[in-house]
C-alpha positions, 0 to 999 in steps of 0.5 A: 636580497642583496642587503640581508648580509649587511642587515645581519651584520648590524643585528644585535644578539640580545642573548649575547650582548651587555645588559646596557644594550639589552635595556636600551633595546627595551627602552629602559634607562637604568638607575645611574651607577653613581646614584646607587653607590651614593645611596649605599655609602649614605646608608652605611654612614647612617647605620654605624657600629655602636660605640661599644663595638668601636670601643670594646675596652670601654664596654669592659671598663663600664661593666667593671665599674658598675660591678665595683659600684654594686659591691661598694654600695652593697657594703655600705648598705650592709653596714647600716644596722639601723632599725627601722630603716632610715632614709639613708638606708633606703637611699643606699638600697636604691643605689645598690639596685641601680648599680646592679641593674646597670651591671646587668644591662651592660653585661647582658642586654646592651647590643654591641652592633657591628657595622652595617654591610651590603650583601647581594643574593640571587632573587628568588623568583617564587618570592619576588612579589613579596620582596619587590614593590610592583613597579620594580617587579614589573621591570624585572618581569619584562626583562626576564620574559624577553631575554635569556641569561639575565640574573637578578640580585637583591642587595640588602643592607644588613646590620645584625638581623635587620635588613634595610633599603634594598635594591635590585641589580640585573646582571648579564654576561657580555660575550663580546667583551668577556665581562659581566655587566650590571645595571640597577633597576630600582632602590626602595625602602618598604613601599617607598621607591627611592629610585627606579629605572625609567622606561620610554 
């Protein structure tokens, strides 16, 4: 046919194109990059580092002050040689115990939370049903079944050992521009989907 060469010239190789072209061929419109960046910045803002992480000197000062108060109140209590115990002695003992518990709380149990940070890890296909909500998983499966060379990454906000508000990224190498292209397919929080790529 005389137009076969022309048709071939305008045929897109979905295995070599960018992720945007691939998604467009499936009628999928990704979550805008601005929406994802805004979500990431908002979650960082909502999960700041603790006061004692931002002011470590304040934490040390609080521990020292509570230790000094414990020693001072213990000395006051020991100087009260009253039998039977008076109300003042009982109150002094309560102060001693309060200062001691405060010291233990500050030194041992107070969590010095680091700033939250986003971390992206490859999607584990064997565990994806447990990680992704069904509508997002359906998108991932549709793209994964139809094209080669697409990688999926799950971005998660970590603060200490707590994972928050994940999102999933489709990543593909564009052989024309020699760059890696990315598109967000969905953002969710537990069972609540915050944003998801639209399908036509």
